[in-house]
N, C-alpha and C positions, 0 to 999 in steps of 0.2 A: 602742388609744390613741384617745382622743376628740380630734378637732381641730375647733375652732370658729373660723372665719375672721371677723374683725371688719373694719370699714372696707373700703376697696377693696383687699382682700387685703393690708392693711398689717400685720395682727396675727394671729398664730395661737396658740391655747392648746392646750397638751398636758397631758392629765390625769396624775395621779400613776401611776407604774408600778413593778412589782416588778423590782428590779435583781438581787438575789440572795437566796438563802434557804439557810441551812446549819445543821447540827446537829453538835455536837462534844462530846467529853468529855476535859478536860485530863489526866485520870488515865490515859488509855489510851496516851499517848505522852510520858511525862515526860522522857525523856532527849533530849539534842541528837541530831539526825539521825533521830529517830523521829516528828517532828511530824506526818507524814502519817497516822499511826495514830490520831490524835485525831479525824480527820474521819470522821463516820459517814454524812453525806449532804451533797451540795453541788449546788445548782442555780444557774446553768446548768453542766451537767457539762463543757462544752467548755473551761471556763476552765483555763488552764495550771496545772500542779501547784504550782509555786512561788508563784503568785498566791493560790491557795487557802490555802496554808500561811500566807502573809503576812496575809491577811484574818482568818483565824482567830486568829492571834497577836495582831493588833491588838485584836480584841474581848476576848480574854483579858486583855490589858494594861489595857484600860479598866475591865473588871469588877474586876480586882485593885486598881487605883488607887482606884476609888470605894469599895471595901470599907474602905479605911483610914479614911474619914470616917464611913461608916455600915455597920458590919459585918453587920447583919442585913438591910439593904435596899440591895444594890448597884444600879448604874445600870440603869434601865429603857429609856432611850433616849439617843441622841446626835444632836445637831442639827449639820449642816454646811450649807454654802451649797447644795450640789447635791442632797444626799439626807438621809435620816433613818434611823438604824439603831435597831431595837428588839431588846431582849434579854429572854429569858425562861428561867428555870431550873425547868422543871416537875418534874424529879426531881433528887435530889442529884447534882451534878457533870455533869448533862446540860444543855447549853445550846442553845437555839434562837435563831437570829438572822435577822431579816428586814430587808433594806435596800430602802427605798422612795425612788424618785427624786421630788424635790419637783415640784409642777406648774410648768410652764414657759410663759412668754409669749415668743413669737418676734416681734420687731418688725423691720420692714425700713426701712432708711434710704433716702433718695432715690437713693443710688448702688446700691441693690439689695443691699447687704451686710446679712445678718441679725444682729441683736443679741439675745442670749439673756438673759432675765431669769428667775432662779429665784425662785419665790414661797416664801420660807423660812418664813412664818408660817401657811401655809394648812392644813397637816396637823395633826390633833388627836392628840396622843400617846395619849390614852386609847382612842380609837377603834381605832388600829392595834395597840396593845398587846393589846387585846381580841381582835382578829383573829388575832394570833399565838397567844394562849392557846387560841382555838378550834381552831387547826390541830392543837395537841396533843390536845385533848379528842376531836376527831374521829378522829385516829389511834388513840387509846387505846380508843375505842368498838369499833373493828373489829380491833384487834391486841393489846390489852392494853398493859401498861407497857413501857418500854424495858428495864427491869431483867429483866422476865420473859422477854423475847426472848433476853437474854444467858444467863439460866439455862437456857432451852430448848435453845440450840444455839450459844452463844458470840456473839462480835461479828459473825461472818459472817451469822448468822440475822437479827440486828438490822438490819444493812446492807441485806439483801435485802428485809425488810419495809418499811423506810423508803423504799427505792427504788421498790418496787411501789406503795406508797400515795401518796407525795408526787408522784411523776411525774404521776399523774392529778389529785390534789387541787389542786395549785398552778395547774392550768389553769382551775380554777373560781373562783379568787380574782379578783374584779373590784374593784380597790382604789378606783376612782373612785366606786363606788356605796356605799361604807361610810359609815355615819353613827351617830347616837346609838343606834339599835336594835341595832347590833352590840355596843355597850358593855353593854346590858342582856341581850342574848341571852335574851329572855324568852319566855313562852309565851302565845299568844292563847287565851283560854278561850271556849267556846261558851256563850252565855247560855241557861239552861234553866229551865223551871218545875219545881216539886218532883215532880209526878207523873211527868213524862217521865224525870227523873233517876232516880227509883226503878225505873222500867221497865228502864233501862239497867243499873242496879246489879243487878237481879234476873237480867237476861240474862247478865251477866258471871259471877254466882255459879253459874247453871245450866251455863254453858259450862265453867267451871273444874271443876265436878263431873263432867260427862259426859266431858270430855277430861282425865282425872285427872293427866296428866303436865305440865299447864300450871303454870308457876311464877309468872309475872307476866303481867298483862294491861294493855293501854292501849286507850282508846276515843277515836276522833276523829270529828268531823263537820265537813264543809266546811273541812278543814285546821285546825280548832281543837280543842283538847283538852277532853274532858269528864271522863275518869276515867283515873287511872294508878296502878298498884301499885308503880311503881319509885321509888327515891330521887330527890329533886328534881334533883340535879346530873346524874344519868344520864338522866333524862327530858328535861331541857332540851336536851341534845346529840342525843338520839335524835329529839326533836321537830324540831330543825333539819335533821337528815338527811331525815326523812320529808317535811317541807314544802318543802325547797329542792331535794331531789334525787330521792327515790323517787316521790312523787306526780306531780310535773310530767312524769316520764318515762312515766306511765301515764294520760295524760288520756283519760277514758272512751272506750275503743274502741267501746263499744256506740253511742255517739253517731255514730261514724264508720261505723257499720253493718258493721263488720268481722266481728263474731261476733254472731249473733242471741242475745239474752239467754235466749231460751227454748230450752233444749237438749232437744228432743223425743226425741232418739235415746237418752237415758238412761232406762231403764225406771223407773217409779215416782218420777221426779224431780218434785218440786213446782216450779212455775215460779218460779224465783228468779234474782236478778241477781248472785249472789255469784261472786267469782273471786279467785285468789291473785295478789298483786303480787310475792311472793317465792316461790320453789319451783316446783312443776310447772305448766307452761303448759297442758297438756291432760291431764285426768284419765282420758280414755278410752284414752290411749296406754299400753299395758302397759309400754313401755320408758321412760315419762316419768321424768325425774330428780327425785328429791325432795331436791334440795340447797338448803339455806337459808343465808343469810349468818349468820356467827357474830358475836355481840357480847359485850363484856366489861363487866360492871357491878360495883359495890361493890369497885373495885380497891384501896381502902384497907383494906378489911376482909376479908370472906369470899372475895373474888376469884372471882366466878362467870362461867362461860363458858356462853353460851346460844345456841340457834338462834332466829332472828327470823322468825316467820311473820306476814306481813301479808296480811290478807284483807279484801276490800272489796265492799260492795254499794251501788250508787248513791253517795250522798255520805258514807256511813258507812264508816269503816275501823276494823278492830280488829287489834291486835298481840298475838299469843300468843307468850310466850317460854318455851321449854322447855330443860331441862338439856342441855348439849351432849353429855353421855355417852349420851343417848338418840338413836338415829338414826330420824327419822320415816320411816315406810314409805309406799308408795303407798296401802296400805289405810287407814292413819291419815289421810292427806290426803283420801281419799274420804269417810271417816267425818266428818271435820271439815266438809267441803263440804256433806254431806247434813244435818248437824245445824245448823251455823251459817248456811249460805246462806239458807234460808227465813226463819229468825227475824230475821236481820239485815236482810233485805229489808223485812219488815213494820215493824221498828223504825225503819229509815231513813225510811219514809214517814210514820210517826207523828211523828218529830222535825220533819220538813219541814212537816207540817201545823200543828203546834204553833207552830213558828217563824213561819209566815205569819200565824197568828191574832195572835200577840203584836205582829207588825210592824204589823198593821192597827190594833190598839188604840192603840199609841204614836203612830200617825199619822206621815206623812212630812212633817216640817217643811221650811220653805224653808231654803236654804243658810244656815247660821248665820254669825255675824260672826267666829267664832273657830274655830281648829283646835287640837287638843291631842295630846300624848303622855303616857300615864300608865304608871307602872311601880311594882310593889309588890315589894320585896326579899324579903318573907316567903314568898309563894307563887309568885313569878316571873311574876305576871300582867302582861300588857302590852297596851296598847290605843293605837292611833294612828289619828287621823282625818287625819293629814298625809300618810300614805303611801297612794297609790292602789294601788300594787303594790310588793312588796319581794321580789325573788328575788336569788340570788347575783349575777346579771349586771345587773339593773336595779333602781335604787331610784327609783321614780317618785314624787316628792313634789310636792305642789301648792303648795309655797312656794319662794321664791328660795334658792339654796344659801347665800347670806350669812346668811339667817335660821337655816338648819340649823346653821351654824357657831356662831352665838350660843348656840343650844341646847346645843351641845357644850361651849362655854366655861362656861356656867352650871353644867352638870353637873360639870365639873372643879372649879369653886369649891365645890360641895356636898361633893365627896369630901374636901376639905381639913378640913372641920369635922364634928364629930359632932352638934352641936345642930341643932334644926329651924330653918329660915330661909326667907326669901322674897327673891327678887331680881327687880326690875322694870327692864327696859331699854327705852329709847325708841330704836327702830331707824330706818333710813332711811324716808323718805316714809310717814308715817301708820301705821307698824307699831309695835306694842308687844309685847314678849316678856316673859312672866312665868314665873318658876320658883318652885315651892313645894316645900319638903321637909319632911315631917311624919311622924314615927314610922315610919320604914322605907319611906315611900311618896314618890314624886316625881311632880310634875305640871308639865308645860310647856305653856304656852298662848301661841298667837300670835293677836293681835287686830288687825284692820284697821279702825281708826276714825279718821275725820278729826277733827282739832281736839279729841281727847279729852284730859283731864288725868288726873293720877295717881289722884285720888279716883274718877273715873268708871271707870277701868280696873280699879281694885280692886273696885268694885261688880260689874262684869261678871264678874270671876273668881269672886266669891262666888256670883253667880247660877248660873254654870256648875257650881260644886261642888254647889250645891243640886239642880240638875236631873240632872246626870250621875252624881254620886257622893253621893247623899243618904244612903246607908247607910254612908258612909266618913267617919271623923272627921278633918277637916283643922283644925288649930289656926288660929284667926283672928288 
């Protein structure tokens, strides 16, 4: 919980916090006295049984009640003074509920008695509904659907999987740093020239040929995506896992000098920097375990279960996905290391070189007057100059939280209409916020200009579109 004391200890702000999170299926305990059977997972677990049943019953009632007005779209959220509840039905009859406490301001009277004020309008529905949807997507990536678990071994197996996954995952939810980027859940793409892109393409084709059991491949550089063979929705959640969980856990050990990148003890080894981020830690250990995490993709269609092999050299990472029925052996891992390692090392330095050349050509301009977030619904491309860093626990933005909230409000307005539109907001002290929605693309710009008027702001945004997005068609 973040606490910021204002004034002479007169005021304390408490960030939004997760109060409870539960998953239930009303069909599992339809009769009176069986209500507990509906509950598949409940956090915090210490809550007394009758209170769990009461809370689940209340959510059921709200959903049923709102269904009478809108049969196809029941309630997504419920606002109360102290908290906000979010509902999601990712699979038929399976409901996920997240209850978030509203941010609080604690004021102290002269007599020292605290007065608590709940900030009821601070939380953006869309942001937290998206967070709840991602909870499901992330669960499904590593466990498959709820229904599949019941088919595999009944309700007991589903409960075990939910407990194992969410017990850890909920600890990584930092609700105070959620913002518009959580709504988009987009992918940051690495800008590349054609030649380097073709080199990567040919590298992937060669690897898939020599490691013939590879089903899908994804290639990232600097935590940004360059190529992926997966479906978009699977890639966006895998991308989130890689960039917010797996990569941060493996910050280059070679920088820390823990293992020298040149492994001289391996005969015939070309000097390369490659290493496995999932799977065997030490290829020279005959006892090394070749266990890779399993992921589930295309769950609506062919329902594929795959092993996820993530291999990295310098800033380049490549994900090989192979059918889960194949068990990768230590020999396979050594073969992969000897083929991929040297080539990926060379490729990584090529990309780095090319990137630096391009950076020099475009020149480092002085700090621009504007900051922006761009998102394209068609290819999920996302770009933000507002975020200096975005991890699950930190959202370091270079603008005031109030401005971030305006961005969220504009985005909610855009969702309500299908047409293209533009919204310009004059915010506090010299800030202008512009939202443009055009043909599946959204652009949000924050300008800081003293004494600017509407026409000037509009001109600035046109200039920005011309310089940053000259090959993208924005309707004027």
